[in-house]
C-alpha positions in Angstrom: 40.0 43.3 23.6 38.9 39.5 24.2 35.6 40.3 25.2 35.4 41.8 21.8 37.0 38.8 19.9 34.8 36.7 21.4 31.2 38.4 21.1 32.8 38.4 17.3 33.0 34.8 17.1 29.6 34.2 18.6 28.1 36.2 16.0 29.8 34.8 12.9 28.5 31.1 14.3 25.3 32.7 14.7 25.2 34.0 11.1 26.3 30.7 9.4 24.2 28.7 11.2 21.0 31.0 9.6 21.5 29.5 6.0 21.7 26.1 7.2 18.2 27.1 9.0 16.2 28.5 5.9 17.6 25.7 3.7 16.7 23.3 6.5 13.0 24.7 6.9 12.6 24.1 2.7 12.8 20.2 2.8 10.1 19.0 4.9 10.4 15.6 6.3 8.6 12.9 4.6 5.1 11.9 5.7 5.3 9.0 8.3 3.7 5.9 7.2 0.6 5.7 8.8 0.4 3.7 12.3 -1.5 -0.4 11.9 -4.6 -1.1 12.9 -5.9 -4.2 13.8 -9.2 -5.2 12.0 -11.8 -6.4 14.6 -11.9 -10.5 14.8 -15.9 -10.0 15.4 -18.1 -11.2 12.7 -19.0 -8.3 10.3 -22.3 -6.5 9.8 -22.0 -6.4 6.1 -19.5 -8.5 3.5 -19.5 -6.8 -0.1 -17.4 -9.4 -2.2 -15.6 -7.7 -4.6 -14.4 -10.2 -6.5 -18.4 -10.3 -8.1 -20.2 -8.3 -11.2 -22.0 -6.9 -8.0 -19.8 -5.9 -5.0 -17.5 -4.5 -7.3 -20.7 -2.4 -9.2 -21.4 -1.5 -5.0 -18.4 0.6 -4.7 -17.7 1.2 -7.8 -14.8 -0.6 -8.5 -13.0 -1.4 -11.7 -10.2 -4.0 -11.6 -7.0 -3.2 -13.3 -4.0 -5.7 -13.4 0.0 -5.3 -14.0 2.7 -7.8 -13.8 6.0 -6.5 -12.0 8.9 -6.4 -14.0 12.5 -6.7 -12.4 15.3 -4.4 -13.2 18.7 -3.8 -12.3 19.6 -0.2 -10.5 21.9 1.6 -9.0 23.5 0.3 -5.4 22.2 2.8 -2.8 25.0 5.8 -1.8 25.8 3.8 1.6 26.2 0.2 -0.1 29.5 -1.4 0.1 32.1 -1.2 -2.2 31.5 -5.0 -3.5 28.1 -4.2 -4.5 28.1 -1.5 -7.7 23.8 -2.3 -8.7 20.8 -3.5 -6.6 17.4 -4.6 -8.6 14.3 -2.8 -8.1 10.3 -3.4 -9.0 8.8 -1.5 -11.8 6.0 -0.1 -12.2 5.9 1.5 -8.3 1.8 1.1 -8.4 1.4 1.7 -5.1 1.7 5.3 -5.0 -1.3 7.8 -4.9 -2.1 9.0 -8.2 -0.5 6.3 -10.1 -1.3 6.5 -13.4 -2.8 3.0 -14.8 -4.9 4.3 -17.6 -3.0 1.9 -19.8 -3.2 -1.2 -17.8 -5.7 -4.0 -18.7 -9.3 -3.8 -17.4 -10.1 -7.2 -15.4 -13.3 -8.1 -14.6 -14.7 -9.0 -10.6 -14.2 -12.8 -11.3 -10.8 -12.4 -13.2 -9.3 -11.3 -9.7 -9.5 -15.3 -9.5 -7.8 -16.0 -12.1 -4.0 -17.9 -12.2 -1.5 -15.5 -13.5 2.1 -15.7 -14.4 4.3 -18.4 -15.4 5.7 -19.3 -12.2 8.8 -18.9 -10.1 9.9 -15.5 -9.0 7.1 -13.7 -10.2 4.7 -10.8 -9.1 1.7 -8.5 -10.2 -0.7 -5.6 -9.4 -3.9 -5.4 -8.8 -5.6 -1.7 -8.2 -8.8 -0.3 -8.2 -10.8 2.7 -6.6 -13.8 2.0 -4.2 -16.4 4.7 -3.3 -18.5 4.0 -0.3 -22.2 4.7 -0.8 -24.8 6.0 1.4 -26.6 2.4 1.7 -25.7 -1.2 1.1 -29.0 -2.6 0.5 -30.7 -1.5 4.0 -27.3 -1.1 5.6 -26.7 2.9 6.2 -22.7 2.9 5.7 -22.4 6.1 7.8 -19.9 6.1 11.1 -19.3 2.2 10.2 -15.5 0.6 10.7 -14.1 -0.4 7.0 -12.1 -3.4 6.7 -10.2 -4.5 3.2 -9.8 -8.3 3.1 -7.9 -10.0 0.7 -6.1 -13.6 0.3 -3.8 -13.8 -2.1 -1.7 -17.3 -3.6 0.5 -16.6 -1.9 1.4 -13.5 -0.8 0.1 -9.8 -0.5 1.0 -6.2 0.2 -1.5 -3.5 0.1 -1.4 0.3 -0.5 -4.2 2.4 0.2 -4.5 5.9 -0.8 -0.5 5.6 -1.9 0.5 4.2 1.6 1.2 1.0 3.1 0.3 1.4 7.1 3.1 -0.3 9.1 5.3 0.1 11.9 8.5 -2.1 12.7 8.3 -4.9 15.6 4.3 -4.5 15.5 1.6 -6.6 13.9 1.1 -4.8 10.2 -1.8 -6.3 8.2 -0.9 -4.0 4.8 2.3 -6.2 4.8 3.0 -10.1 4.1 1.0 -12.3 6.7 1.9 -15.8 5.9 1.4 -18.1 3.5 -2.1 -17.9 1.6 -2.8 -15.7 4.9 -5.2 -12.6 4.7 -4.2 -9.0 4.5 -7.1 -7.5 6.4 -6.5 -3.3 6.3 -8.6 -0.9 7.8 -9.9 1.4 5.6 -11.7 3.5 8.0 -12.5 3.9 11.8 -15.7 5.6 10.9 -16.4 5.7 7.6 -18.6 8.5 5.7 -21.0 8.2 2.3 -18.7 9.4 -0.7 -15.4 8.4 0.9 -13.0 7.7 -1.4 -10.6 4.8 -1.5 -7.8 3.9 -3.9 -6.2 0.0 -3.3 -3.3 -1.3 -4.8 -2.3 -4.5 -4.0 1.4 -6.5 -4.8 0.1 -10.2 -5.1 3.9 -12.5 -4.8 4.4 -15.8 -5.7 6.2 -18.3 -2.9 7.9 -19.2 -0.9 10.1 -16.4 -2.4 13.4 -18.7 -2.0 12.0 -21.8 -3.5 10.8 -19.9 -6.8 8.2 -22.1 -7.3 6.0 -23.0 -10.2 3.0 -21.7 -9.2 0.8 -19.2 -10.5 -0.2 -15.6 -8.5 -3.9 -15.6 -8.1 -6.8 -13.8 -5.7 -8.7 -16.2 -3.4 -11.2 -13.6 -2.4 -11.4 -10.0 -2.1 -14.1 -8.2 0.0 -15.2 -5.4 1.8 -16.3 -5.7 5.5 -18.3 -3.3 7.5 -18.8 -3.1 11.3 -21.1 -1.8 13.7 
């Protein structure tokens, strides 16, 4: 009798677990961040200046810009009882497929213009790039491609809706330092026709000083390596 009772309990437990298993299968985990790749330190074989009309035209880049708003938001679910609210940034323009159709278009040289009223200020820059078969006499097929941007004062870089990063490891897409370049590998072996969506958040700093400085791009370029 005890054996029958034990079998019944095991069967009920197995049946109870089935709905949970099915539910879990319907909710796949979020895709992990792509691991960061360190750009070469060697001189590039070919450089395209994305802050020039000629360079932007080579890669079909149309730059757009939108300032960030800091907005009040609910506190996270596991916050302590003393925290009822938090702050967020809008828009979240790093996401893949983000609609920037209403944003202001800027000329490539407009990247160099000073923006903002200083203090705590952030602004987005976005562009879509398409790699051509040739740049002058340079054949792009199979080349390693790096996006390099230096923003006064800090920057974060999103590529195709993701920010490559890993805790405890150098992650060039995240803030690199005060007026330091972000050099983000776009492809280890590019093919003609490959497309890249870039979204760069420019941040005034040092943040704790909230200085009366503007935000601007010092340089933006694509580097090809053989």
